[in-house]
Every structure is written in C-alpha cells, then in structure tokens.
C-alpha positions in Angstrom: 0.0 0.0 0.0 1.4 3.4 -1.0 2.5 5.8 1.8 2.0 8.8 -0.5 0.1 9.5 -3.7 0.0 12.4 -6.1 -3.3 13.6 -7.4 -5.1 16.4 -9.1 -8.7 17.4 -8.4 -11.6 19.6 -9.4 -13.6 21.1 -6.6 -17.0 22.7 -6.9 -18.0 24.4 -3.7 -21.6 25.4 -2.9 -23.2 27.9 -0.5 -22.7 26.5 3.0 -19.8 24.2 2.2 -16.6 24.6 4.3 -14.6 27.8 3.5 -16.9 28.5 0.5 -17.6 31.8 -1.0 -19.7 30.1 -3.8 -23.3 31.2 -4.4 -24.4 28.1 -6.2 -26.7 25.7 -4.4 -25.6 22.2 -3.5 -27.9 20.8 -6.2 -26.4 23.2 -8.8 -22.9 22.1 -7.8 -23.8 18.4 -8.1 -25.3 18.9 -11.5 -22.2 20.9 -12.7 -19.6 18.4 -11.3 -21.5 15.6 -13.1 -21.4 17.5 -16.3 -17.6 18.0 -15.9 -17.2 14.3 -15.2 -19.1 13.5 -18.4 -16.9 15.9 -20.4 -13.7 14.2 -18.9 -15.2 10.8 -19.7 -15.5 11.9 -23.4 -11.8 12.7 -23.4 -11.7 16.4 -22.5 -8.4 17.1 -20.6 -8.7 16.9 -16.8 -6.2 19.7 -16.3 -8.1 22.0 -18.7 -11.4 21.2 -16.9 -9.7 22.0 -13.6 -8.4 25.3 -14.9 -11.8 26.3 -16.2 -14.1 25.1 -13.4 -12.3 24.3 -10.1 -13.0 26.5 -7.0 -9.7 25.4 -5.5 -6.6 27.5 -6.0 -4.9 24.4 -7.4 -7.1 24.8 -10.5 -4.6 27.3 -11.8 -2.1 24.3 -11.9 -4.6 22.0 -13.6 -5.8 20.8 -10.2 -2.4 19.4 -9.1 -2.2 18.9 -5.4 1.3 17.5 -5.4 2.2 14.5 -3.2 0.4 13.9 0.0 0.3 11.2 2.7 -2.4 9.6 4.8 -3.9 12.0 7.3 -3.3 15.1 5.2 -6.7 15.2 3.4 -10.3 14.8 4.7 -11.4 11.2 5.0 -13.6 10.7 1.9 -11.0 12.5 -0.3 -8.1 10.5 1.1 -10.0 7.2 0.7 -10.8 7.9 -2.9 -7.3 9.1 -3.8 -5.5 6.2 -2.2 -8.1 3.8 -3.7 -7.3 4.7 -7.3 -4.7 3.1 -9.5 -2.2 5.5 -11.0 -3.9 7.2 -13.9 -7.3 6.5 -12.5 -10.3 8.8 -12.1 -12.7 8.9 -9.2 -16.4 9.3 -9.4 -17.9 12.3 -7.6 -16.6 12.5 -4.1 -18.4 14.7 -1.5 -16.5 16.2 1.4 -17.3 19.2 3.7 -15.6 21.4 1.1 -18.0 20.4 -1.8 -17.8 18.0 -4.7 -14.6 16.7 -6.1 -13.3 14.7 -9.1 -9.9 13.2 -8.4 -7.3 12.0 -10.9 -4.4 10.0 -9.3 -1.2 10.9 -11.1 1.4 9.0 -9.1 
C-alpha cells in the first residue's frame, strides 16, 4: 500500500460548504460536477477542466495537489485518492468542502 500519492482534483463548492464563497446551491454544484465528469469521460483534458471550473486555487495548476500522505486530506477524499490506481479517475466525491473529481497521477 502506498504511503503517498500524487493527485489532481476539481472542486466545486456550494453555498454553505466549508470555506466556501460560492453562491451556487448544493444541487447546482452536483449537476455541474456531473457535467464536468461526463466531459472528462468523453476525453476532455482533466487539467483543462480544472483550470476552467475548479474553485480550489490548485485549479490554476490543472488541479495538481502534489504529493500527500495519509492523514493530510479529509477522509472521503483520502479514501478515494488512495483507492485509485495511478492514472485512475474517481467518481464524484463529496467532502465538507464540496464535490470533487480526483485524478491520481502517481
């Protein structure tokens, strides 16, 4: 089992999610993240989608979060990231920060 992974993500926050300044509703965020997931599934570039849509500052870098170990991310995010094979993509992952799509890069 890996001690560290490297991953990129796309985060869509919603009104009321942790540290959010977003005005979209939870339902709007879910609909949007599902549309982004569909675009990625039909071969749009993950990094381009992150740059266009992510509410996380990492979006500027294509969603790249760098390397991280266990205990550094919230539970659902960590579980999803560590559960992916290198090169794999998660489904929609909900955390207190909003909805994520995760791409494990190493």
